[in-house]
N, C-alpha and C positions, 0 to 999 in steps of 0.2 A: 504494499500500500504506499502510496506517495505521502510525503509530509505536506501539511497545509502551509500555504504562504501566510505571512502576517496579515494580508488583506482578508483572506478566507477566514482566519481565526477572528479578526475584528467583526466581520459581518455575522459569523456564526454566534458570537457572544451577544451581539445586538439582537439577533432574531431570538435567541434563547431567552433573553431578558424580557423582551416585549411579549413573546408568546406566553411566557409564565404568567405575566401580569393579566393578559387577556383571558387565559384559561381560568385564572382565579375568579375573574368577574363572571365568566360563563358558567362556572361550576354551580353557582346558585340556581340558575334557571335550567340548564341542560343536564347536569349530572347529579342533582339532588344530594349534595353533601359528600360526594366522593372526593378523594384527595388525588390530584394529578400533578405530577412534577415533570418538568422538562429537564431530563437528565443530560442530554447531549444534542448538539446539532452539528451535522457534518454537511458542508457545503461543497458543491462541485467546483472545479477550478474556474469555470466561466461564470460562477455565482448565479446560475440560473435554476439550480435544483438544490433544495435543502432537505436532507433526511433528518427528521425530528423524532427523537427517541423519548417516549413517555413512560414514566413509572406510574402505575395506577393502583390505588388502594381503596376499597378492598378488591382482592383478586377476582372475586365472584362476578364483579360487574365489568371486568375487562372487555369482553366481547361487545357488550351493549354500548360501553362508552366509545370504543373504537368505531363502531358503526355510526354513532351520533357525530363524532368528529369528522369521519369521511363524508357524511351527508352535508356537513356545514363547511367543508374544505374551502369552497369558493369565498364564502362570507369571512372566514378566518383570514384568508389570504388578502382580501380586500381591506379588512380592518388593520392587518399588519402593514399593508401598503400606505394606509393613512398615517401610521405611526412613523415608519422608517423611510417613506418615499423621498425625503429631502436628503437622506444619507447615502442611498444606493440608486443606481440607474435602473436596475431590473429588480422587480419584486420576485423572488424565486418561487418556483412551483414547490408546494410543500408535500412531502411524503411522510406520513405518520407511521411509526412503528412502535410496538410495545418493547420496552427495555426490560428484559427478564433477567438481568444479571444478578439482582438481589435474590430472585427465586433460585437461580443456578447456584449462588453461594450457599444458600440455605440448604439446598439439596447436598452439596458437598459436605457441609458441616454435619448433617445427619448421617451421611455415609461414613464419615470418619469416627463418629461416636459409636458405631456398631463394632 
């Protein structure tokens, strides 16, 4: 995997911060009290595609929340554009993924305990 340029890192941090704030606001109406954290944002070299990794609690609502986010993807991207439009030329396409690294670590810990 290639290392990200300083510009990619800067844009990724900007997107991560603003998306986290937006999802916190949307959580009240769309996700009924679920906790959603933007764990990492990876952006393509041309800054046109951002892969957004989300940590979702509780796990039982993961699929339902991801469907809701996918259904509102255009609206989320538009709102993101309103926030960061002055700092970037292109508002990147957002690809949302579930970050299951905590689940993975928990599984390893349980295996090591046995």
